[in-house]
PLY file of the C-alpha trace (Angstrom):
ply
format ascii 1.0
element vertex 446
property float x
property float y
property float z
element edge 445
property int vertex1
property int vertex2
end_header
-0.02 -0.08 -0.03
1.29 3.48 -0.89
2.79 5.25 2.18
0.42 8.25 1.71
-2.63 5.91 1.84
-1.60 4.20 5.23
-2.69 6.92 7.63
-6.01 7.31 5.73
-6.64 3.61 6.05
-5.70 3.66 9.77
-8.20 6.36 10.39
-10.87 4.45 8.59
-10.33 1.49 10.84
-10.27 3.49 13.91
-13.47 5.27 12.83
-15.27 2.13 12.19
-14.24 -0.34 14.81
-15.23 -4.04 14.62
-16.37 -3.77 10.93
-13.96 -6.25 9.47
-15.77 -6.82 6.15
-15.69 -3.09 5.56
-12.05 -2.96 6.45
-11.33 -5.64 3.93
-13.19 -3.89 1.20
-11.37 -0.59 1.89
-7.92 -2.36 1.92
-8.74 -4.09 -1.41
-9.25 -0.65 -3.14
-6.47 1.16 -1.32
-3.88 -1.54 -2.35
-4.66 -0.85 -6.01
-4.33 2.99 -5.82
-0.60 3.48 -5.35
0.00 4.23 -9.04
-2.84 6.60 -9.07
-1.49 8.62 -6.14
1.85 8.79 -7.83
0.35 9.91 -11.11
-2.53 12.03 -9.91
-1.62 13.52 -6.54
-4.42 15.98 -6.89
-6.87 13.14 -6.32
-5.80 13.22 -2.64
-6.63 16.84 -2.30
-9.87 18.01 -0.58
-9.80 14.74 1.43
-11.37 12.75 -1.53
-10.33 9.34 -0.11
-11.45 10.27 3.41
-14.81 11.32 2.10
-15.23 8.38 -0.29
-14.83 6.02 2.86
-17.42 7.97 4.90
-20.95 7.33 3.99
-23.09 10.34 3.13
-25.82 8.93 5.28
-26.25 5.89 7.59
-29.80 4.91 8.58
-30.59 2.36 11.16
-34.06 1.64 12.34
-36.34 -0.78 14.32
-38.53 -3.16 12.46
-41.35 -4.70 14.58
-43.46 -7.53 13.16
-45.64 -10.28 14.31
-45.44 -13.93 13.29
-48.36 -16.27 12.49
-48.74 -17.15 16.05
-49.20 -13.52 17.07
-45.68 -13.32 18.60
-43.92 -9.97 18.28
-40.39 -9.81 16.88
-37.94 -6.92 16.65
-35.29 -6.78 13.87
-32.97 -4.01 12.88
-33.11 -2.38 9.48
-30.28 -0.62 7.73
-29.78 1.67 4.66
-26.37 3.05 4.00
-26.41 5.92 1.30
-22.80 5.84 0.60
-22.05 8.05 -2.40
-24.20 10.01 -4.79
-21.46 11.75 -6.94
-22.56 9.90 -10.12
-26.38 9.61 -9.53
-29.00 8.45 -7.00
-27.86 5.79 -4.50
-28.28 2.39 -6.00
-27.95 -1.00 -4.36
-29.81 -3.99 -3.02
-31.37 -4.97 0.22
-30.18 -8.09 2.04
-32.28 -9.98 4.52
-30.05 -12.50 6.33
-29.23 -13.12 10.10
-25.49 -12.07 9.48
-26.60 -8.58 8.41
-25.02 -5.73 10.61
-23.64 -2.30 9.88
-20.23 -3.54 8.82
-21.68 -6.01 6.22
-23.95 -3.18 4.79
-21.00 -0.72 4.65
-18.77 -3.18 2.84
-21.49 -3.85 0.29
-22.19 -0.22 -0.12
-18.55 0.75 -0.56
-18.14 -2.05 -3.25
-21.31 -0.66 -4.90
-19.70 2.80 -5.50
-17.14 1.39 -7.72
-19.24 -1.34 -9.32
-21.85 1.26 -10.24
-19.12 3.50 -11.60
-17.77 0.80 -13.76
-21.17 0.21 -15.51
-21.02 3.71 -17.11
-24.59 4.33 -15.87
-25.55 7.44 -13.83
-25.99 5.65 -10.54
-24.33 6.21 -7.05
-23.57 3.51 -4.37
-25.81 2.37 -1.51
-26.81 -0.72 0.22
-29.33 -1.85 3.01
-31.08 -4.86 4.60
-31.93 -6.33 7.89
-30.84 -9.15 10.31
-34.25 -10.79 9.54
-34.09 -14.41 8.55
-36.77 -15.24 5.81
-35.89 -19.01 5.95
-38.96 -21.10 6.98
-41.29 -18.13 7.21
-44.67 -18.04 5.59
-45.67 -15.66 2.92
-47.83 -13.86 5.36
-44.89 -13.32 7.88
-42.67 -12.15 5.03
-45.32 -9.65 3.91
-45.79 -8.21 7.47
-41.98 -7.90 7.85
-41.60 -6.17 4.53
-44.48 -3.88 5.18
-42.90 -2.80 8.52
-39.53 -2.45 6.98
-40.82 -0.15 4.22
-42.89 1.88 6.63
-39.68 3.34 7.84
-37.53 3.09 4.70
-40.06 4.84 2.41
-39.06 8.35 3.80
-35.39 7.85 2.71
-35.82 6.56 -0.90
-37.18 7.72 -4.28
-36.36 7.41 -7.93
-34.15 10.69 -7.79
-32.78 9.85 -4.24
-32.19 6.27 -3.48
-33.38 3.07 -5.52
-33.02 -0.23 -3.65
-33.22 -3.67 -5.34
-32.93 -7.29 -4.13
-29.92 -9.26 -2.74
-29.64 -12.31 -0.62
-33.02 -13.12 0.95
-34.84 -10.43 -1.11
-36.27 -11.64 -4.40
-39.35 -10.97 -6.49
-41.73 -11.72 -3.71
-40.09 -9.40 -1.20
-39.76 -6.57 -3.85
-43.55 -6.94 -4.49
-44.46 -6.53 -0.86
-42.13 -3.59 -0.42
-43.33 -1.83 -3.44
-46.85 -2.32 -2.45
-46.31 -0.76 0.95
-44.46 2.18 -0.62
-47.28 2.80 -3.04
-49.78 2.53 -0.24
-47.96 5.02 1.97
-47.03 7.63 -0.59
-50.09 7.32 -2.89
-47.78 7.40 -5.84
-47.09 4.74 -8.46
-43.37 5.55 -8.57
-42.13 2.53 -10.63
-38.47 3.63 -10.45
-38.25 3.62 -6.68
-37.37 -0.17 -6.66
-35.84 -2.42 -9.22
-36.23 -6.14 -9.52
-40.01 -5.74 -9.91
-42.42 -8.13 -11.54
-42.72 -8.06 -15.35
-46.51 -7.10 -15.09
-45.76 -3.95 -13.06
-42.70 -2.30 -14.19
-39.96 -4.91 -14.15
-37.38 -5.53 -16.81
-36.79 -8.58 -18.93
-33.29 -10.06 -18.13
-33.10 -8.44 -14.68
-33.64 -11.93 -13.01
-30.82 -13.49 -15.05
-28.60 -10.47 -15.24
-26.08 -11.02 -12.38
-25.36 -14.65 -13.31
-25.32 -14.00 -17.05
-22.99 -11.09 -16.70
-20.51 -13.02 -14.51
-20.30 -15.60 -17.27
-20.13 -12.89 -19.96
-17.12 -11.30 -18.21
-15.43 -14.66 -17.87
-16.00 -15.15 -21.56
-14.29 -11.79 -22.33
-11.29 -12.78 -20.14
-10.99 -16.07 -22.04
-11.01 -14.32 -25.39
-7.81 -12.41 -24.40
-6.19 -15.96 -24.60
-7.94 -17.04 -27.66
-10.21 -19.49 -25.69
-13.90 -19.84 -24.88
-16.29 -21.79 -22.58
-17.25 -24.64 -24.84
-16.37 -27.98 -23.27
-15.19 -26.59 -20.07
-16.01 -28.18 -16.54
-17.20 -25.43 -14.27
-17.44 -25.19 -10.40
-20.29 -22.99 -9.17
-20.96 -22.20 -5.54
-24.35 -21.12 -4.33
-27.74 -22.03 -5.57
-29.60 -18.72 -5.42
-30.46 -16.40 -8.20
-26.84 -15.59 -9.21
-25.77 -19.26 -9.18
-28.73 -20.51 -11.12
-28.38 -18.12 -14.03
-24.53 -18.46 -14.25
-25.34 -22.13 -14.69
-27.79 -21.41 -17.31
-25.56 -19.02 -19.26
-22.49 -21.36 -19.04
-24.43 -24.26 -20.20
-25.74 -22.36 -23.23
-22.12 -21.74 -24.18
-21.38 -25.60 -24.25
-19.74 -25.75 -20.70
-20.59 -28.48 -18.13
-21.45 -27.11 -14.72
-20.65 -29.89 -11.98
-21.71 -28.18 -8.76
-24.10 -26.10 -6.82
-24.21 -25.54 -2.93
-25.99 -23.95 -0.07
-25.16 -23.55 3.63
-25.86 -27.33 4.29
-23.36 -28.53 1.73
-22.85 -29.11 -1.96
-23.90 -31.39 -4.74
-21.61 -32.77 -7.35
-23.37 -33.93 -10.51
-20.98 -35.70 -13.07
-23.73 -35.45 -15.72
-23.77 -31.70 -15.39
-26.26 -29.75 -13.28
-29.96 -30.38 -14.25
-31.10 -26.80 -14.38
-34.82 -27.49 -14.35
-34.41 -29.72 -11.25
-32.18 -27.01 -9.51
-34.75 -24.31 -10.23
-37.63 -26.50 -8.93
-35.67 -27.33 -5.67
-34.32 -23.93 -4.95
-36.67 -21.36 -6.63
-40.05 -23.06 -6.33
-39.69 -25.26 -3.27
-37.00 -23.25 -1.45
-35.61 -26.54 -0.27
-32.15 -27.71 0.74
-29.68 -28.61 -1.98
-29.64 -32.22 -0.71
-33.10 -32.55 -2.29
-31.40 -32.21 -5.70
-29.24 -35.17 -5.09
-32.01 -37.27 -3.73
-34.19 -36.76 -6.82
-31.37 -37.54 -9.23
-31.64 -41.19 -7.88
-27.94 -41.73 -7.12
-26.58 -39.90 -10.25
-25.44 -36.90 -8.02
-23.66 -36.80 -4.72
-24.55 -34.51 -1.78
-21.51 -33.69 0.35
-22.22 -32.10 3.81
-18.65 -31.55 4.74
-15.57 -30.47 2.73
-15.75 -27.77 0.09
-17.23 -27.26 -3.15
-13.76 -26.05 -4.25
-12.31 -29.54 -3.89
-14.01 -30.48 -7.14
-11.71 -30.21 -10.16
-12.73 -27.70 -12.88
-10.99 -25.23 -15.14
-13.47 -22.30 -14.27
-14.65 -21.38 -10.83
-17.53 -19.09 -10.23
-18.04 -18.18 -6.50
-21.67 -17.08 -6.36
-22.83 -17.55 -2.77
-21.44 -15.04 -0.13
-18.41 -13.03 1.09
-15.16 -14.81 2.05
-16.29 -18.19 0.97
-13.05 -19.01 -0.99
-9.93 -18.78 1.21
-6.17 -19.48 0.58
-6.32 -23.21 1.46
-9.21 -23.73 -1.04
-7.48 -21.68 -3.67
-4.45 -23.93 -3.40
-6.68 -26.84 -3.98
-8.25 -25.26 -7.15
-4.81 -24.33 -8.40
-3.71 -28.01 -7.87
-6.81 -29.04 -9.76
-5.89 -26.92 -12.84
-8.20 -23.87 -12.43
-7.54 -21.22 -15.16
-10.41 -18.67 -14.51
-12.11 -17.27 -11.45
-15.04 -14.84 -11.76
-16.81 -13.56 -8.72
-20.56 -13.82 -8.99
-21.00 -12.82 -5.27
-19.61 -9.70 -3.52
-16.10 -10.25 -2.27
-16.30 -14.11 -1.95
-12.58 -14.48 -2.36
-10.15 -13.68 0.42
-7.17 -11.36 -0.13
-4.68 -14.39 0.24
-6.67 -16.39 -2.32
-6.71 -13.40 -4.80
-2.82 -13.18 -4.43
-2.46 -16.87 -5.07
-4.62 -16.77 -8.23
-2.71 -13.66 -9.57
0.68 -15.23 -8.84
-0.29 -18.35 -10.74
-1.43 -16.21 -13.72
-5.07 -17.26 -13.38
-7.62 -14.87 -14.82
-9.28 -13.41 -11.86
-12.28 -11.03 -12.06
-13.33 -9.18 -8.89
-17.11 -8.98 -8.09
-17.31 -5.20 -8.73
-16.51 -5.92 -12.34
-17.80 -9.48 -13.00
-21.17 -9.27 -11.23
-22.01 -5.73 -12.19
-24.58 -6.92 -14.80
-27.22 -7.05 -12.10
-27.07 -3.45 -11.13
-26.54 -2.45 -14.74
-29.75 -4.04 -15.76
-31.41 -2.50 -12.80
-30.41 0.88 -14.22
-31.89 -0.30 -17.55
-35.09 -1.05 -15.62
-34.99 2.50 -14.21
-34.49 3.81 -17.87
-37.61 1.91 -19.03
-39.66 3.07 -16.00
-38.66 6.71 -16.65
-39.66 6.47 -20.30
-42.80 4.38 -19.61
-41.33 1.83 -21.99
-40.65 -1.95 -21.96
-37.86 -3.54 -23.99
-37.71 -7.09 -25.44
-35.56 -9.82 -23.84
-33.20 -9.79 -26.82
-32.62 -6.12 -26.82
-32.13 -5.97 -23.15
-29.72 -8.83 -23.30
-27.82 -7.16 -26.01
-27.55 -4.02 -23.86
-26.21 -6.15 -21.00
-23.63 -7.87 -23.26
-22.44 -4.43 -24.39
-22.08 -3.19 -20.83
-20.20 -6.31 -19.72
-17.83 -5.96 -22.73
-17.42 -2.30 -21.87
-16.52 -2.98 -18.21
-13.99 -5.75 -19.33
-12.40 -3.31 -21.82
-12.17 -0.48 -19.28
-10.58 -2.78 -16.64
-8.08 -4.28 -19.02
-7.13 -0.92 -20.62
-6.63 0.73 -17.19
-4.49 -2.16 -15.91
-2.40 -1.88 -19.10
-2.06 1.86 -18.65
-0.77 1.59 -15.06
1.66 -1.08 -15.88
-0.33 -4.09 -14.47
-1.55 -5.98 -17.52
-4.09 -8.68 -16.79
-4.68 -7.43 -13.24
-8.45 -7.04 -13.30
-8.56 -6.14 -9.48
-6.37 -3.11 -10.06
-8.04 -2.19 -13.46
-11.58 -2.30 -11.72
-10.47 -0.31 -8.65
-8.60 2.37 -10.48
-11.28 2.85 -13.14
-14.10 3.07 -10.71
-12.20 5.31 -8.32
-11.00 7.84 -10.86
-14.50 8.46 -12.28
-16.06 8.88 -8.77
-13.13 11.02 -7.48
-13.35 13.41 -10.44
-17.04 13.83 -9.97
-16.72 14.48 -6.27
-13.91 17.06 -6.95
-16.12 18.83 -9.45
-18.95 19.15 -7.09
-17.01 20.75 -4.29
-16.53 20.01 -0.71
-19.83 18.39 0.22
0 1
1 2
2 3
3 4
4 5
5 6
6 7
7 8
8 9
9 10
10 11
11 12
12 13
13 14
14 15
15 16
16 17
17 18
18 19
19 20
20 21
21 22
22 23
23 24
24 25
25 26
26 27
27 28
28 29
29 30
30 31
31 32
32 33
33 34
34 35
35 36
36 37
37 38
38 39
39 40
40 41
41 42
42 43
43 44
44 45
45 46
46 47
47 48
48 49
49 50
50 51
51 52
52 53
53 54
54 55
55 56
56 57
57 58
58 59
59 60
60 61
61 62
62 63
63 64
64 65
65 66
66 67
67 68
68 69
69 70
70 71
71 72
72 73
73 74
74 75
75 76
76 77
77 78
78 79
79 80
80 81
81 82
82 83
83 84
84 85
85 86
86 87
87 88
88 89
89 90
90 91
91 92
92 93
93 94
94 95
95 96
96 97
97 98
98 99
99 100
100 101
101 102
102 103
103 104
104 105
105 106
106 107
107 108
108 109
109 110
110 111
111 112
112 113
113 114
114 115
115 116
116 117
117 118
118 119
119 120
120 121
121 122
122 123
123 124
124 125
125 126
126 127
127 128
128 129
129 130
130 131
131 132
132 133
133 134
134 135
135 136
136 137
137 138
138 139
139 140
140 141
141 142
142 143
143 144
144 145
145 146
146 147
147 148
148 149
149 150
150 151
151 152
152 153
153 154
154 155
155 156
156 157
157 158
158 159
159 160
160 161
161 162
162 163
163 164
164 165
165 166
166 167
167 168
168 169
169 170
170 171
171 172
172 173
173 174
174 175
175 176
176 177
177 178
178 179
179 180
180 181
181 182
182 183
183 184
184 185
185 186
186 187
187 188
188 189
189 190
190 191
191 192
192 193
193 194
194 195
195 196
196 197
197 198
198 199
199 200
200 201
201 202
202 203
203 204
204 205
205 206
206 207
207 208
208 209
209 210
210 211
211 212
212 213
213 214
214 215
215 216
216 217
217 218
218 219
219 220
220 221
221 222
222 223
223 224
224 225
225 226
226 227
227 228
228 229
229 230
230 231
231 232
232 233
233 234
234 235
235 236
236 237
237 238
238 239
239 240
240 241
241 242
242 243
243 244
244 245
245 246
246 247
247 248
248 249
249 250
250 251
251 252
252 253
253 254
254 255
255 256
256 257
257 258
258 259
259 260
260 261
261 262
262 263
263 264
264 265
265 266
266 267
267 268
268 269
269 270
270 271
271 272
272 273
273 274
274 275
275 276
276 277
277 278
278 279
279 280
280 281
281 282
282 283
283 284
284 285
285 286
286 287
287 288
288 289
289 290
290 291
291 292
292 293
293 294
294 295
295 296
296 297
297 298
298 299
299 300
300 301
301 302
302 303
303 304
304 305
305 306
306 307
307 308
308 309
309 310
310 311
311 312
312 313
313 314
314 315
315 316
316 317
317 318
318 319
319 320
320 321
321 322
322 323
323 324
324 325
325 326
326 327
327 328
328 329
329 330
330 331
331 332
332 333
333 334
334 335
335 336
336 337
337 338
338 339
339 340
340 341
341 342
342 343
343 344
344 345
345 346
346 347
347 348
348 349
349 350
350 351
351 352
352 353
353 354
354 355
355 356
356 357
357 358
358 359
359 360
360 361
361 362
362 363
363 364
364 365
365 366
366 367
367 368
368 369
369 370
370 371
371 372
372 373
373 374
374 375
375 376
376 377
377 378
378 379
379 380
380 381
381 382
382 383
383 384
384 385
385 386
386 387
387 388
388 389
389 390
390 391
391 392
392 393
393 394
394 395
395 396
396 397
397 398
398 399
399 400
400 401
401 402
402 403
403 404
404 405
405 406
406 407
407 408
408 409
409 410
410 411
411 412
412 413
413 414
414 415
415 416
416 417
417 418
418 419
419 420
420 421
421 422
422 423
423 424
424 425
425 426
426 427
427 428
428 429
429 430
430 431
431 432
432 433
433 434
434 435
435 436
436 437
437 438
438 439
439 440
440 441
441 442
442 443
443 444
444 445
């Protein structure tokens, strides 16, 4: 890390104690910025870095709700509006027991640079709650979402802050949240939330966008070496929205996806993942991944211990959650011949693992670049809402493909410019940072 950045980093840690995921996200960006500081010392003026690490607004609120037995529960809600230099705050809502302020800040900080990379006019934010939707009825989910939005509504709007989904927040939850927003405000403000249903303002391809975009980015990396996805064996972690549509896109390109996982373990299917069965088990029934193996009648194995990263494959797509792929697991992947790693989740790979991949000349794409297709398509949804329009699947997918190619090009070009060819982490961080920093500088000390 550049010596001029060390005291700023230390101040961030002191100011945000105990928020290890946020510290990790800041470190990853700071470690890329040495060449920028040397070439553009003006970007350290007016405390740009100090300001970019301090959210413009942090909102924490109580969420009371009742379960189906009439018992009262209290959860905590969050919305961190991190940076609006490029546009209204944009980022998802996560409902998961692990959610606390440090998680939301790490996600919001990542979102600043991810949104910058898309080229769309959107700033960075994130939110959520420590509510656990697992095992809850639709009625319980609805009551929680209505209580959550009863507080959140006063802080959001299509020109202010536009939430979307994330872990634990899918189409069902977005529907309940939007309904309550409409009820409270007496406005049909389609652009206030993205990830909506197709019948009421949603965009085609939004469901598929994060998973598709991750594979599109991996494709672009492979092209730099004259290769493609056809015939490759791919290891995917997770079995939620991102993982499912990464599987779908990879299979459409002729790859064989061998794995999927959840918190209970993973399945290894030597025939290649049966996408229809995976969708039935995880999207429709919301069941454990072990059900997939049971229904395959012995053709797939469920492993409750060990790691999905023990399975050999040339492409790894971590699509589950933060820090799921550590140094020990990276060494296993390298021993098994991995050539490409593209992050479908947010910060799923530890710093040690990233260094190991880069030292071994593995093509490695950080989440802020590889999984930006989701938020990019959310911005396309906002565009359709603003114009009262609706685009076809093919046209929207074409726009997504263009955006992902553009992100890859900008990351690769910047890495070359700063003397780090092939370093997509540095390319993404530097590209995203410079654009936001220039905008902040132009807008004065705010």
